[in-house]
C-alpha positions as CSV (number, residue, x, y, z in Angstrom):
1,M,44.6,173.5,210.5
2,P,44.4,175.6,213.8
3,E,41.2,177.6,213.9
4,E,43.0,181.0,214.0
5,D,45.0,180.0,210.9
6,R,41.8,179.0,209.1
7,I,40.1,182.3,209.9
8,E,43.1,184.3,208.8
9,K,43.3,182.4,205.5
10,E,39.6,183.0,204.9
11,R,40.1,186.7,205.5
12,R,42.6,186.8,202.6
13,L,40.0,185.2,200.3
14,L,37.2,186.8,198.5
15,V,33.9,185.7,200.1
16,Y,30.4,185.7,198.4
17,I,27.4,185.7,200.7
18,L,23.9,184.4,200.1
19,Q,21.4,185.0,202.9
20,N,17.7,184.9,203.7
21,E,15.5,184.0,206.6
22,F,16.3,180.4,206.2
23,L,20.0,180.1,205.5
24,T,23.3,182.0,205.5
25,V,25.7,180.7,202.9
26,R,29.2,181.7,201.9
27,F,31.4,180.7,199.0
28,D,35.0,181.5,198.3
29,E,36.4,182.5,194.9
30,R,37.0,178.9,194.0
31,A,33.3,178.1,194.3
32,R,33.9,176.2,197.5
33,L,31.1,176.2,200.1
34,I,32.9,177.6,203.2
35,Y,30.0,178.5,205.5
36,L,26.5,177.0,206.0
37,R,24.1,178.0,208.7
38,N,20.5,177.3,209.5
39,N,19.0,180.7,210.5
40,K,15.8,179.1,211.9
41,G,17.3,177.2,214.8
42,G,20.7,175.9,214.0
43,R,24.0,176.2,216.0
44,G,26.0,178.3,213.6
45,N,28.2,177.2,210.8
46,I,28.1,173.4,210.4
47,L,31.3,173.2,208.2
48,A,34.3,172.3,210.3
49,S,36.3,173.3,207.2
50,P,35.5,173.5,203.5
51,A,35.9,170.6,201.2
52,E,39.2,170.4,199.3
53,Y,37.6,171.5,196.1
54,G,34.3,173.1,195.0
55,F,34.0,170.8,192.0
56,K,36.0,168.1,190.2
57,M,36.0,167.2,186.6
58,V,37.7,164.2,184.9
59,F,38.2,163.9,181.2
60,R,40.2,162.0,178.6
61,K,43.1,163.6,176.9
62,G,45.0,161.4,174.5
63,Q,45.4,158.0,176.3
64,D,44.9,159.5,179.7
65,W,41.4,158.9,180.9
66,E,42.0,160.5,184.3
67,K,43.0,164.0,183.4
68,T,41.6,166.1,186.2
69,A,40.5,169.7,185.8
70,F,40.4,172.3,188.6
71,L,40.9,176.0,189.3
72,K,43.6,178.0,191.0
73,D,42.7,180.7,193.4
74,R,40.9,183.6,191.8
75,S,40.6,181.9,188.5
76,F,36.8,182.4,188.3
77,T,35.0,185.4,187.0
78,V,32.3,185.9,189.6
79,I,29.0,187.7,189.2
80,Q,26.5,188.1,192.0
81,D,23.0,189.3,191.6
82,G,21.1,189.2,194.9
83,N,20.9,185.6,196.1
84,R,22.4,184.2,192.9
85,I,26.1,183.7,192.2
86,E,27.7,182.6,188.9
87,F,31.3,181.4,188.8
88,M,32.6,181.4,185.2
89,A,35.9,180.3,183.6
90,D,36.8,180.0,179.9
91,R,39.5,177.4,180.6
92,L,40.4,175.1,183.5
93,Q,43.7,174.1,185.1
94,T,45.2,170.6,185.1
95,R,48.4,169.5,186.8
96,D,50.5,169.9,183.7
97,G,48.7,172.6,181.7
98,M,45.4,174.0,180.7
99,A,42.2,172.3,179.7
100,D,40.1,173.9,176.9
101,I,36.9,173.5,178.8
102,G,34.5,176.3,179.7
103,L,32.6,176.1,183.0
104,K,29.8,178.1,184.6
105,L,28.7,177.1,188.1
106,S,25.5,178.7,189.4
107,V,24.3,178.8,193.0
108,Q,21.0,180.3,194.0
109,L,19.3,180.6,197.4
110,K,15.5,180.5,197.0
111,D,13.5,180.2,200.2
112,E,15.0,177.2,202.1
113,E,16.7,175.7,199.1
114,L,20.2,176.2,197.9
115,M,20.2,175.2,194.2
116,F,23.3,174.1,192.3
117,D,23.5,174.2,188.5
118,A,26.3,173.9,186.0
119,E,27.1,174.4,182.3
120,I,30.0,172.8,180.6
121,K,31.4,173.6,177.2
122,S,34.2,171.3,176.0
123,R,36.7,172.0,173.3
124,E,38.8,169.0,174.3
125,D,38.9,165.9,172.1
126,G,38.1,163.4,174.8
127,P,34.8,163.1,176.7
128,I,34.3,164.6,180.2
129,T,33.3,161.4,182.1
130,D,33.0,162.7,185.7
131,F,31.6,165.9,187.1
132,E,31.6,166.1,190.9
133,Y,29.3,168.9,192.0
134,P,28.2,169.9,194.5
135,V,30.7,169.0,197.2
136,V,29.5,169.6,200.8
137,G,31.8,169.3,203.7
138,E,33.6,168.8,206.0
139,I,30.8,168.2,208.6
140,K,31.3,166.9,212.2
141,S,28.0,168.0,213.7
142,L,24.7,169.7,212.9
143,A,23.3,170.2,216.4
144,G,26.2,169.4,218.8
145,G,25.8,165.6,218.3
146,K,27.2,163.0,216.0
147,P,25.2,163.0,212.7
148,A,23.8,159.8,211.2
149,L,23.8,159.3,207.4
150,L,20.6,158.3,205.7
151,W,21.7,156.3,202.7
152,P,19.5,155.2,199.8
153,N,21.1,151.7,199.3
154,Q,18.2,149.7,198.0
155,S,15.3,150.1,200.5
156,G,17.5,152.3,202.8
157,E,20.2,152.3,205.4
158,K,21.2,154.4,208.4
159,Y,24.8,154.8,209.4
160,N,24.9,155.9,213.0
161,N,27.7,158.4,213.7
162,I,28.8,158.3,210.1
163,G,32.0,160.3,210.9
164,E,33.3,157.7,213.3
165,Y,32.0,154.9,211.1
166,L,34.2,156.1,208.2
167,A,37.1,156.9,210.4
168,G,37.0,153.3,211.8
169,Q,37.7,151.9,208.3
170,K,41.3,151.1,207.5
171,P,42.8,154.0,205.5
172,T,44.4,153.3,202.2
173,R,45.9,155.4,199.4
174,M,42.9,154.6,197.2
175,P,40.3,157.4,196.5
176,S,37.6,155.2,197.9
177,S,39.4,155.0,201.3
178,Q,37.2,155.6,204.3
179,S,34.2,156.4,202.1
180,L,30.8,155.0,200.9
181,S,29.7,155.1,197.3
182,I,26.6,153.8,195.4
183,T,25.4,154.2,191.8
184,W,22.0,155.6,190.8
185,P,19.8,154.3,189.3
186,G,21.0,150.9,190.6
187,T,22.3,150.1,194.0
188,A,21.1,153.6,194.9
189,S,17.4,153.5,194.9
190,M,17.1,157.3,195.0
191,Q,19.4,160.2,194.3
192,W,19.2,161.8,197.7
193,M,21.0,161.4,201.1
194,A,20.8,163.2,204.4
195,L,22.6,163.8,207.6
196,V,20.5,163.9,210.8
197,D,21.6,165.1,214.2
198,K,18.8,165.4,216.8
199,M,16.3,167.6,215.0
200,E,18.7,169.2,212.5
201,T,18.8,167.8,209.0
202,L,21.1,168.4,206.0
203,Y,19.4,167.1,202.9
204,L,21.2,166.8,199.5
205,A,19.4,165.7,196.4
206,G,19.8,165.5,192.6
207,H,16.9,166.4,190.4
208,D,18.0,164.5,187.3
209,A,15.1,163.5,185.1
210,D,17.5,162.4,182.4
211,F,18.9,159.7,184.7
212,H,22.6,160.1,184.0
213,A,24.6,157.4,185.7
214,T,25.3,159.0,189.1
215,E,27.6,158.2,192.0
216,L,26.5,159.3,195.5
217,R,29.5,159.4,197.9
218,A,30.1,160.0,201.6
219,V,33.8,160.7,202.3
220,G,35.5,160.7,205.6
221,G,39.0,161.8,206.6
222,G,40.4,165.2,205.4
223,E,41.5,167.9,207.8
224,N,38.9,166.9,210.4
225,P,39.0,163.2,211.5
226,G,35.4,162.1,212.2
227,A,34.0,164.6,209.7
228,V,32.1,163.6,206.5
229,T,31.9,165.2,203.0
230,L,28.9,164.6,200.7
231,V,29.5,164.4,197.0
232,M,27.2,164.1,193.9
233,N,29.1,162.8,190.9
234,K,27.4,162.9,187.4
235,M,28.8,161.1,184.4
236,P,27.8,163.5,181.6
237,F,30.1,162.3,178.7
238,V,30.4,165.8,177.3
239,R,32.3,165.7,174.0
240,K,34.1,168.3,171.9
241,G,31.9,171.1,170.7
242,E,29.0,170.1,173.1
243,Q,27.5,172.3,175.7
244,W,26.0,170.4,178.6
245,T,23.5,171.9,181.1
246,G,23.7,169.7,184.2
247,P,20.6,168.7,186.2
248,T,19.9,170.8,189.3
249,S,21.1,169.6,192.7
250,L,19.7,171.1,195.8
251,L,20.5,171.4,199.5
252,K,18.4,172.0,202.5
253,L,19.6,172.6,206.1
254,Y,16.6,172.9,208.4
255,T,15.2,172.1,211.8
256,G,12.9,169.1,211.5
257,S,13.0,165.4,210.6
258,W,14.3,163.9,207.3
259,H,10.7,163.4,206.2
260,H,10.6,167.1,205.1
261,G,13.4,166.6,202.5
262,A,12.0,163.2,201.5
263,Q,8.6,164.8,200.8
264,D,10.3,167.3,198.5
265,Y,11.9,164.5,196.6
266,M,8.6,162.6,196.4
267,D,6.9,165.8,195.0
268,W,9.6,166.3,192.4
269,S,9.4,162.7,191.3
270,K,5.8,163.2,190.3
271,T,7.0,165.5,187.5
272,W,8.6,162.6,185.6
273,R,7.6,159.3,187.2
274,P,4.7,157.6,185.3
275,V,1.8,155.9,187.1
276,Y,0.3,152.6,186.0
277,E,-2.7,150.9,187.4
278,K,-1.6,147.6,189.0
279,P,-3.6,144.4,188.5
280,Q,-6.1,143.8,191.3
281,W,-4.6,140.5,192.2
282,V,-1.2,142.1,192.7
283,K,-2.7,144.7,195.1
284,N,-4.2,141.8,197.1
285,M,-1.1,139.6,197.0
286,T,0.0,138.1,200.3
287,G,3.4,136.6,199.4
288,Y,5.7,135.2,196.8
289,F,6.7,131.6,196.8
290,I,9.7,131.2,194.4
291,V,10.7,127.7,193.1
292,I,13.4,126.7,190.6
293,C,12.2,123.7,188.6
294,K,15.6,123.0,186.9
295,Q,18.9,124.3,188.2
296,Q,21.8,125.7,186.2
297,Y,23.7,122.4,185.8
298,G,20.7,120.2,184.9
299,T,19.3,119.1,188.3
300,E,15.5,118.8,188.0
301,L,13.8,119.7,191.2
302,W,10.1,120.2,190.3
303,R,8.1,118.9,187.4
304,Y,5.2,121.0,186.0
305,Q,2.7,118.6,187.4
306,E,3.8,119.5,190.9
307,L,2.7,123.1,190.6
308,P,-0.5,122.5,192.5
309,K,1.4,120.8,195.3
310,L,3.8,123.8,195.4
311,Y,0.8,126.1,195.6
312,E,-0.4,124.2,198.7
313,L,3.0,124.6,200.2
314,A,2.9,128.3,199.4
315,L,-0.5,128.7,201.1
316,A,0.9,127.0,204.2
317,H,3.6,129.7,204.3
318,G,1.2,132.6,203.8
319,C,1.9,133.1,200.1
320,D,-0.7,133.1,197.3
321,T,1.6,133.6,194.3
322,L,4.0,131.1,192.7
323,G,7.2,132.5,191.1
324,V,8.4,129.7,188.7
325,Y,12.0,129.9,187.7
326,G,14.1,127.5,185.7
327,W,11.0,126.2,183.9
328,Q,12.7,126.4,180.4
329,E,14.7,123.6,178.9
330,G,18.1,125.1,179.8
331,G,17.2,125.6,183.4
332,H,17.9,128.6,185.6
333,D,20.8,130.8,184.7
334,N,21.6,128.9,181.6
335,R,21.1,129.4,177.8
336,Y,19.6,132.9,178.0
337,P,17.6,134.3,176.2
338,E,16.3,130.9,175.1
339,T,12.8,130.0,176.5
340,K,12.2,126.6,175.0
341,I,9.7,124.5,176.9
342,S,11.2,121.5,178.8
343,E,9.8,118.2,177.7
344,S,11.5,116.4,180.5
345,L,9.7,118.6,183.0
346,G,6.4,117.8,181.4
347,G,5.9,119.7,178.1
348,A,3.8,122.6,177.2
349,Q,0.3,121.2,177.8
350,V,1.2,119.9,181.2
351,L,2.5,123.3,182.1
352,R,-0.7,125.0,180.9
353,D,-2.9,122.5,182.7
354,N,-1.1,122.9,186.0
355,I,-0.9,126.6,185.9
356,K,-4.7,126.6,185.4
357,A,-5.1,124.2,188.3
358,V,-3.3,126.6,190.6
359,Q,-5.5,129.5,189.3
360,D,-8.7,127.4,189.8
361,R,-7.7,127.1,193.5
362,G,-7.4,130.9,193.8
363,G,-3.7,131.2,193.3
364,H,-1.5,133.1,190.8
365,V,1.6,132.1,188.8
366,T,4.4,134.1,187.3
367,L,7.0,132.6,184.9
368,Y,10.6,133.8,184.9
369,V,12.5,135.2,182.0
370,Q,16.0,136.8,182.0
371,G,15.7,140.4,180.8
372,R,19.4,141.4,180.6
373,L,21.8,138.5,180.0
374,M,22.8,136.4,177.0
375,D,24.6,133.1,177.4
376,I,27.6,133.4,175.0
377,T,27.4,129.7,174.1
378,T,23.9,130.0,172.6
379,D,23.1,129.9,168.9
380,Y,21.2,133.2,169.5
381,Y,24.3,135.0,170.7
382,Q,26.7,133.5,168.2
383,N,24.3,134.1,165.2
384,G,23.9,137.8,165.8
385,G,22.8,138.4,169.4
386,F,26.3,139.7,170.1
387,R,25.3,142.9,168.2
388,F,23.1,143.9,171.1
389,E,25.6,143.5,173.9
390,S,26.9,146.3,176.0
391,K,30.6,147.2,175.2
392,N,33.0,148.7,177.7
393,R,35.4,151.5,176.8
394,W,37.8,149.1,175.2
395,G,35.1,147.9,172.9
396,M,34.9,144.5,174.7
397,P,31.6,142.9,175.8
398,C,30.5,143.5,179.4
399,Y,30.6,139.9,180.8
400,E,29.1,138.6,184.1
401,E,29.5,135.2,185.6
402,Y,27.0,133.2,187.7
403,N,27.4,129.9,189.4
404,K,24.8,127.8,191.1
405,A,26.9,124.7,191.9
406,Q,26.1,123.1,195.2
407,N,27.7,119.7,195.3
408,S,30.5,119.8,192.7
409,S,33.8,121.5,193.5
410,F,34.7,121.2,189.9
411,L,31.6,123.1,188.8
412,K,32.0,125.7,191.6
413,E,35.6,126.5,190.8
414,Y,36.1,125.8,187.1
415,S,32.7,126.0,185.3
416,H,31.1,129.4,185.9
417,K,28.5,130.3,183.3
418,V,29.5,133.4,181.4
419,F,26.9,135.9,180.2
420,S,27.1,139.0,178.1
421,V,25.0,142.0,179.2
422,A,22.5,143.3,176.7
423,C,22.3,147.0,175.9
424,P,18.7,147.9,176.7
425,S,18.8,150.8,174.3
426,C,18.8,148.4,171.3
427,P,15.3,148.2,169.8
428,E,16.0,144.6,168.7
429,W,16.4,143.6,172.3
430,Q,13.3,145.4,173.4
431,E,11.3,143.6,170.7
432,L,12.8,140.3,171.7
433,M,11.6,140.8,175.3
434,K,8.1,141.4,174.0
435,E,8.3,138.3,171.9
436,K,9.2,136.4,175.0
437,A,6.2,137.8,176.7
438,D,3.9,136.5,174.0
439,L,5.4,133.0,174.2
440,I,5.2,132.9,177.9
441,A,1.6,134.3,178.0
442,S,0.6,131.3,175.8
443,F,1.1,129.0,178.8
444,G,-1.5,130.9,180.7
445,P,0.4,132.5,183.7
446,D,-0.8,135.7,185.5
447,G,2.4,137.6,184.8
448,I,6.1,137.5,184.0
449,L,9.2,138.3,186.1
450,Y,11.9,139.9,184.0
451,D,15.1,139.4,186.0
452,Q,17.7,142.1,186.6
453,I,16.1,145.0,184.8
454,G,14.5,146.5,187.8
455,G,17.6,148.2,189.1
456,M,21.0,146.6,188.4
457,P,23.8,149.1,188.4
458,P,24.1,150.7,184.9
459,R,26.5,149.1,182.4
460,I,27.6,152.1,180.4
461,C,27.7,151.1,176.8
462,F,30.3,152.4,174.3
463,D,29.0,150.7,171.2
464,K,28.4,153.6,168.8
465,S,26.1,151.6,166.6
466,H,23.5,151.5,169.4
467,P,20.9,154.3,169.6
468,H,21.8,155.7,173.0
469,E,19.7,158.6,174.3
470,K,21.3,161.9,173.2
471,G,24.2,159.8,172.0
472,K,25.5,159.5,175.6
473,E,27.1,156.4,177.0
474,S,26.0,157.4,180.5
475,L,22.3,157.2,179.4
476,S,22.7,153.9,177.5
477,A,21.6,151.7,180.4
478,T,19.3,154.1,182.3
479,K,17.2,155.6,179.5
480,G,17.4,152.3,177.6
481,T,16.0,150.5,180.6
482,T,13.1,152.9,181.0
483,M,12.3,152.5,177.3
484,L,12.5,148.7,177.7
485,L,10.3,148.6,180.8
486,G,7.9,151.2,179.4
487,G,7.4,149.1,176.3
488,L,7.0,145.9,178.4
489,Q,4.4,147.5,180.7
490,A,2.3,148.6,177.7
491,H,2.7,145.1,176.1
492,M,1.6,143.4,179.3
493,K,-1.7,145.3,179.2
494,E,-2.1,144.4,175.6
495,I,-1.9,140.7,176.6
496,G,-4.4,141.4,179.4
497,K,-5.3,144.2,181.8
498,N,-4.5,141.9,184.7
499,F,-1.3,140.5,183.2
500,A,1.5,141.6,185.6
501,L,5.1,142.7,185.1
502,F,7.5,141.7,187.9
503,S,11.2,142.5,188.3
504,D,13.8,142.8,191.0
505,H,15.9,145.3,192.9
506,I,14.6,148.7,194.0
507,T,14.9,152.1,192.3
508,D,12.6,155.1,192.0
509,V,13.2,155.2,188.2
510,Y,12.4,151.6,187.2
511,S,9.9,150.7,189.9
512,S,7.3,153.0,188.3
513,Y,7.0,150.6,185.4
514,V,6.8,147.5,187.4
515,D,3.7,146.0,189.1
516,C,5.7,144.2,191.9
517,L,9.4,144.1,192.9
518,H,11.1,141.0,194.1
519,G,13.1,142.9,196.7
520,I,16.9,142.8,197.1
521,D,18.9,143.6,200.3
522,S,16.0,144.4,202.6
523,Y,16.5,142.6,205.9
524,P,15.8,143.2,209.6
525,G,19.4,143.3,210.6
526,R,20.7,142.7,214.1
527,E,18.0,142.2,216.8
528,G,17.7,145.3,218.9
529,S,20.0,147.4,216.6
530,R,17.3,150.0,215.8
531,M,16.7,150.6,219.5
532,E,20.4,150.6,220.5
533,T,21.4,153.1,217.8
534,G,18.4,155.2,218.5
535,M,19.3,155.5,222.2
536,N,23.0,155.9,221.5
537,P,23.6,158.2,218.5
538,E,27.3,158.0,219.0
539,K,27.5,154.3,218.4
540,P,28.9,153.9,214.9
541,E,26.8,151.1,213.3
542,K,24.9,150.5,210.1
543,V,21.2,149.5,210.4
544,F,18.7,148.8,207.8
545,F,16.3,151.7,207.4
546,P,13.6,150.8,204.8
547,E,11.6,153.9,205.8
548,L,13.5,155.8,203.2
549,F,12.1,154.2,200.1
550,R,8.8,153.2,201.7
551,Y,8.0,156.7,202.7
552,C,8.8,158.2,199.3
553,F,7.2,155.4,197.2
554,P,4.6,153.5,199.3
555,D,2.7,152.5,196.1
556,V,5.3,149.9,195.1
557,P,4.6,146.3,196.2
558,I,7.9,144.8,197.3
559,T,8.8,141.4,198.6
560,V,11.5,140.8,201.2
561,C,14.3,138.9,199.4
562,N,14.6,135.7,201.4
563,P,16.9,133.0,200.0
564,Y,15.6,130.3,202.3
565,P,12.8,127.7,202.2
566,Y,11.4,129.2,205.4
567,I,10.6,132.6,206.9
568,T,12.0,133.5,210.3
569,K,9.8,135.1,212.9
570,R,11.8,138.4,212.8
571,A,11.6,138.4,209.0
572,A,7.8,138.1,209.1
573,N,7.6,140.8,211.7
574,Y,9.9,143.1,209.7
575,A,7.8,142.6,206.6
576,I,4.4,143.6,208.1
577,T,6.0,146.5,210.1
578,F,7.3,148.2,206.9
579,G,4.7,147.2,204.5
580,F,6.7,144.5,202.6
581,L,5.3,141.1,201.3
582,N,6.8,137.8,202.5
583,E,8.8,135.6,200.2
584,V,10.0,132.0,200.3
585,E,12.7,130.6,197.9
586,V,13.0,126.9,197.2
587,R,16.1,126.8,195.0
588,Y,18.2,123.6,195.6
589,Q,17.8,119.9,196.4
590,A,18.2,120.5,200.1
591,D,15.5,123.2,200.0
592,R,13.1,120.7,198.3
593,E,13.8,118.0,200.9
594,D,13.3,120.5,203.8
595,I,10.0,122.0,202.5
596,L,8.5,118.6,201.8
597,A,9.6,117.3,205.2
598,D,8.1,120.4,206.9
599,A,11.5,121.0,208.5
600,W,10.5,124.4,209.9
601,P,7.0,124.0,211.3
602,A,7.2,126.8,213.9
603,C,8.3,129.3,211.2
604,R,5.6,128.1,208.8
605,E,2.8,128.4,211.5
606,Y,4.0,131.9,212.6
607,V,4.3,133.5,209.2
608,K,0.8,132.2,208.3
609,K,-0.6,133.9,211.3
610,V,1.2,137.1,210.4
611,T,-0.2,136.9,206.9
612,E,-3.7,136.4,208.3
613,L,-3.2,139.5,210.6
614,R,-2.2,141.6,207.6
615,K,-5.1,140.3,205.6
616,K,-7.5,141.2,208.4
617,Y,-6.5,144.9,208.0
618,E,-5.8,144.7,204.3
619,D,-7.9,147.7,203.5
620,I,-5.3,149.9,205.3
621,L,-2.1,147.8,205.5
622,G,-2.5,146.8,201.8
623,Y,-4.2,149.9,200.3
624,G,-3.1,152.6,202.7
625,W,0.1,154.6,202.5
626,F,3.1,154.0,204.6
627,R,3.7,157.2,206.5
628,D,6.5,156.0,208.8
629,E,6.2,157.2,212.5
630,L,4.0,160.2,211.9
631,P,2.0,161.0,213.9
632,I,2.9,158.3,216.4
633,P,5.1,159.6,219.3
634,G,6.4,156.4,220.8
635,K,7.9,156.9,224.3
636,N,9.7,153.5,224.4
637,P,12.5,153.1,221.8
638,A,12.3,149.3,222.2
639,I,8.9,149.4,220.3
640,L,9.1,150.1,216.6
641,A,5.8,151.9,215.6
642,K,5.0,152.5,212.0
643,A,1.9,154.2,210.5
644,F,-0.3,153.3,207.5
645,V,-2.9,155.9,206.6
646,R,-6.0,155.6,204.4
647,E,-8.7,158.3,204.4
648,N,-9.8,158.7,208.1
649,K,-8.2,155.5,209.3
650,L,-4.7,154.9,210.7
651,A,-3.1,151.5,211.4
652,A,-0.1,151.4,213.7
653,V,2.1,148.3,213.5
654,L,4.0,147.8,216.7
655,W,7.0,145.5,216.9
656,N,9.1,144.7,220.0
657,D,12.4,143.8,218.2
658,T,14.2,143.0,221.4
659,D,14.7,139.9,223.6
660,W,12.9,141.4,226.7
661,E,9.3,142.5,227.5
662,S,8.7,146.2,226.7
663,K,6.0,148.7,227.5
664,T,4.0,150.0,224.5
665,N,3.6,153.6,225.5
666,V,2.2,154.7,222.1
667,E,-0.1,157.6,221.5
668,V,-1.7,158.8,218.3
669,P,-2.9,162.4,218.7
670,G,-6.1,163.3,216.9
671,Y,-7.2,159.6,216.5
672,R,-9.4,157.3,218.5
673,L,-8.3,153.7,219.1
674,T,-11.0,151.3,217.8
675,E,-9.3,147.9,217.8
676,V,-6.1,146.0,218.5
677,S,-5.0,142.6,217.2
678,T,-2.1,140.3,217.6
679,V,-1.4,137.0,216.0
680,N,-3.3,135.4,218.9
681,G,-6.5,137.4,218.7
682,T,-8.3,140.8,219.0
683,L,-8.1,143.1,222.0
684,E,-10.2,146.1,223.1
685,K,-7.2,148.2,224.0
686,L,-3.5,148.3,223.6
687,P,-1.6,145.8,225.7
688,E,0.5,147.4,228.3
689,T,3.5,145.4,227.1
690,L,4.7,143.4,224.2
691,Q,6.7,140.2,224.6
692,P,10.0,139.8,222.8
693,Q,9.4,139.6,219.0
694,Q,5.6,140.2,219.5
695,I,3.7,142.4,217.1
696,A,0.4,144.2,217.3
697,V,-1.7,146.1,214.9
698,A,-3.7,149.0,216.4
699,L,-6.5,150.5,214.3
700,Y,-7.5,154.1,214.8
701,E,-10.1,156.5,213.4
702,K,-9.6,160.2,213.1
703,E,-11.5,162.2,215.7
704,R,-14.1,164.6,214.5
705,Q,-13.3,168.3,214.8
706,G,-15.6,170.4,217.0
């Protein structure tokens, strides 16, 4: 739409203004955000044009599960009181009639925060499944440049020039065309996202302590190619006669880095996120060495008596903890939730003896148990376990398939193992997991890894016989999982104060109950990508950006998921730079052969040196808090410099993630350099340059004032 036509159209609309020293905000009578300006330093209105709608609601009517409710122009009753606006409607419009749904949208400007709230009262028979609100867009620039999207996919991602990135995707007629979407809690580790353009930041977050299944979405296209719209979609499942008060979402537009918004999210999380003391050995952990004793289709790779040998191999790779998978009779990814001891691998006493042998040498052992899946061929499932499975909207079980075949095309193509997903809200399933803990603890390990319950995308359960929180399907997996994990965490400490609970994936919600996370999708990415995208903000490219989660939740020990029997030099550098733990996975016959033959000696030797370097500064790299780049102004974008802080000390990890020699040029105002170490030794001062893929740890002390 030409600019003059857009202006004329807006003149014909009723406009409601919120304004203070921080923001100027305008809404039209359809509750659409049409103007957003940072009064502290911005460049005027950041909206190239309003989003198509101010909200979107999807509900079931009869057999139609995609009935969409909206409002025509001037359908709201609007009340403004100072910097608060309420948009109210008794009924909503659909394409072919009216929906008997009442809606109140509230917007309040308080200091630098624009807060969005909603109340829904349904008189329709079918549930309201989706509620998109707020909707912020279309945005092409914040400060004259091309904004990047900070995206909470697992540990974090950054989409440089997000508008062009989305525009570069092939358009389709599907709603997901030229867009990104992730589900929280699950693939999305947090419920916030941000656009950054130079020193301007747009931060959008949900403050949902009920943990409704939520979709975060970044949408391209629209009237302005190269623009992006940000959407928060809650799944409230409001039924007839219910009144639902939605959780608050808030928006900040300010001059400053993304850390300011992230700090707000971290502060809010303290109001609901429990804190548990982690076992000391987990705090001191150097790395996780995962082995599969027996694979899915019966291949036996490691017997129990080989655990001490495996521990020696772990130490050689800088790891002090064994993660033992596939130790049960059925093997890995088979016959869950059975945990019968394997006699062919050695039997119960041999397992106990060799776990103790590892512990006697200073190591630690965790045993694996599946916390979410049921093999549908097992006696447990067929004799009643099916009562605890999650059901989809058709009343059918939620099935997932897993296949570990390596050598057989028949198995790979025609023999996938089928599992049913358990509903974590079921008390019977929660108690079963505690029973598994008691059985596993009898073998003497240091802890248990419960697979898949640390952050898999929520399977919404429609089985009305299950006690879902508030009777809502959208809370079945999320609140159910917190109950499951909370019960397990308490039970672990009943077994022993140093008995640890491990899981996988990364979320703010579930990680609070877990002592250590076997990380998923946390990788260094392309060499030099961080530097190139930092120097060229217009280059549309995705880079891994683990600063997002590490900054908000530095207390969570996380391993770098590494599905190989070796650790590359870059992976080791990445782990120490961002405060992750190393991980090795020995899963298949070829992995066994390679690790025994020491097929990757250079990788092994290097990662051990990096582990020793981290151990040398464990008091701050292990016990300090990851604080990202602050307060380290690095003058050379080729050098990644990340800060860890504890009391009056600061450690800066420097990493040259390029293929050329680069100058360090790092300063830490207010701190005095005391020592520098590389994998090759200790130095008195920062080296002038770092070689390609070289790392250094610089230790500082805070200077005394006055």
